[in-house]
C-alpha positions as CSV (number, residue, x, y, z in Angstrom):
1,M,-0.8,16.1,16.4
2,D,-0.4,12.4,15.7
3,K,2.0,11.3,13.0
4,V,1.5,8.1,11.1
5,Q,3.5,6.4,8.3
6,D,2.1,5.8,4.9
7,P,2.5,2.0,4.2
8,I,3.4,2.6,0.5
9,C,6.0,5.4,0.5
10,G,6.9,5.6,4.1
11,M,6.1,9.3,4.4
12,Q,5.2,10.6,7.9
13,I,1.9,12.4,7.7
14,D,-0.6,14.0,10.1
15,K,-3.2,11.5,11.1
16,N,-6.0,14.1,11.0
17,S,-5.3,15.2,7.4
18,A,-4.4,11.8,6.0
19,I,-6.5,9.7,3.6
20,K,-7.8,6.8,5.6
21,I,-9.2,3.4,4.7
22,T,-10.2,0.5,7.0
23,K,-9.3,-3.1,6.0
24,D,-9.9,-6.2,8.2
25,G,-10.6,-3.9,11.2
26,K,-7.3,-2.1,10.8
27,E,-6.9,1.5,9.8
28,Y,-4.4,2.5,7.1
29,F,-3.4,6.1,6.4
30,F,-2.1,7.5,3.1
31,C,-0.5,10.8,2.0
32,S,-2.2,10.8,-1.4
33,T,-4.9,9.0,-3.4
34,H,-2.0,7.6,-5.5
35,C,-0.6,5.7,-2.5
36,R,-4.1,4.6,-1.4
37,D,-4.7,3.2,-4.9
38,E,-1.3,1.4,-5.0
39,F,-2.1,-0.2,-1.6
40,I,-5.4,-1.4,-2.9
41,K,-3.7,-2.8,-6.0
42,Q,-1.0,-4.6,-4.0
43,Q,-3.4,-6.6,-1.8
44,G,-2.6,-10.2,-2.3
45,R,0.9,-9.5,-3.6
46,E,4.2,-9.5,-1.7
47,G,6.5,-6.5,-1.6
48,V,6.0,-2.7,-1.6
49,V,6.4,-0.5,-4.6
50,A,7.8,3.0,-4.1
51,C,5.2,5.8,-4.4
52,E,5.9,7.9,-7.6
53,A,3.9,10.9,-6.3
54,C,6.0,11.1,-3.1
55,S,9.5,10.5,-4.5
56,E,11.4,13.7,-5.2
57,K,13.3,14.4,-8.4
58,P,16.7,15.9,-8.3
59,L,16.5,19.6,-9.2
60,L,18.4,19.2,-12.5
61,R,16.0,16.5,-13.7
62,N,13.0,18.9,-13.2
63,K,12.0,20.0,-16.6
64,L,10.4,23.3,-15.5
65,F,13.6,24.2,-13.7
66,I,15.7,23.5,-16.8
67,I,13.4,25.4,-19.2
68,T,13.2,28.4,-16.9
69,N,17.0,28.6,-16.6
70,I,17.4,28.4,-20.4
71,A,14.9,31.2,-20.9
72,I,16.7,33.4,-18.4
73,L,20.1,32.7,-20.0
74,L,18.8,33.6,-23.4
75,I,17.3,36.8,-22.1
76,L,20.6,37.7,-20.4
77,A,22.5,36.8,-23.6
78,S,20.3,39.0,-25.7
79,F,21.7,42.1,-24.0
80,F,25.2,41.2,-25.3
81,I,24.6,39.2,-28.5
82,P,22.5,41.1,-31.1
83,F,21.3,37.8,-32.6
84,F,19.2,37.1,-29.5
85,E,17.6,40.6,-29.3
86,P,14.4,39.6,-31.1
87,F,14.0,36.8,-28.5
88,R,14.1,39.3,-25.7
89,K,11.7,41.7,-27.4
90,G,9.3,38.8,-28.1
91,F,9.5,37.6,-24.6
């Protein structure tokens, strides 16, 4: 199992499952189509832009995590606060 590094985000990926392109006789491997497209856009420019698709968000900045926790808190509160009971029944 050969590991290669994505030139855009730096992620280590399996060579066999990576997205591959060949430029000037050299093979480049990418973790996603986003990174491949960034690489193609960057040709002729200096510097490397971090890959959005590969960067991880902190858990508290993840919207799904926050909304799920708010819903759970409201359901739990509905057992103790009569005002939230219709929310629990509707849920």
